[in-house]
C-alpha positions, 0 to 999 in steps of 0.5 A: 774633866770627864768626872763631872761629865760621867757623873751626868752621862755615865753612858760615855765611852772611853774615846769620848772620855778622852775627848772631853778631857782633852777640852781644857788644854786645847782651849786654854792653849788656843785661848792664849792665841786667840781670845774666844773665852773669858779669862774668868771662864776658861778655868770654869770651862767644864761647868760653864761652857761644856755641861752647859752645852751638854744640857741639850742632851737631856731634852733629846737623844739625837737619832743617827743621821740628824743634821744641826747647825749651830748659829753663832758657835763662837769657840764651838758651844754648844756644837763641840761638846754635843759633837762628841756625845753624839758622833753619828749626827752632823754638826755644822758650827757657823760663825761670822768671825773668822778667827773663832771658825779657826779654833773651832776647826783646829779643836775638831781636827785635834779631837778627830771630830769627822762629824764637824764642819766650820764655816764662817758666814752670816746665817742670813747668807746661808742655805740648806736646812737642818733638823735642829738649830742650836744657839747660846745667847747669841741674840734676843729670841725673836732675832734668833728665831728670825734667823733660824726659822728658815733652815729648819728642815720640815720632815721630822724623825727624832722623839722631838719634832724639828725646832730650835733648842736655845740656851739663855739665862736670866729673865726673858719673859718679855721676849718669849711673848714675841715668839710666834710658835711653840715654846717649852723652857726647860730649867737647867737647875732641874738636871745639873746641881751646880749653882751656875745653872740656877738661872740658866735655861733651855728654850725649845721652840717649834716655829709656826712657819718653817 
């Protein structure tokens, strides 16, 4: 796997290469027990899940000590690939479905990712604040912003101010009109040449109220 990852992220270490290389086998094994990735996508894990998650790293290099909440993480995306890439950053991967959280826990354990904590919860029941909040096609943008905004820390120390980094595809102009905050939309196809990314976007949101 790491050939494609290394193509876009040549700075990865040998350990990170090993961790990325282990992902297809781990997810195939767990997917046979607990279906967290569609059969169509499991064979395209590298592009459709891992590289897609890592697109966030094209907008920001998280500073050591940054805290990130990944809402609706599912099988661990974008949280797991980002946790590999940023070992000095702490990640809380949250999902309301227990079997998905178990997969995340087991994969993080297999990769020795000590910077990952997986929890089963609904985000509206959570406490605590984080520097950034990530998500991938979890809900409509206004709904996701509603879930996330109360969990952002007010004090920023990264190159980007604290905010939401949301991966989504397709048409979203109507949703963007409903967002209260500063919104920047990035075309992932500007970074990655694979056809899968032609309609994929990364939305960075700084809510008006934290």
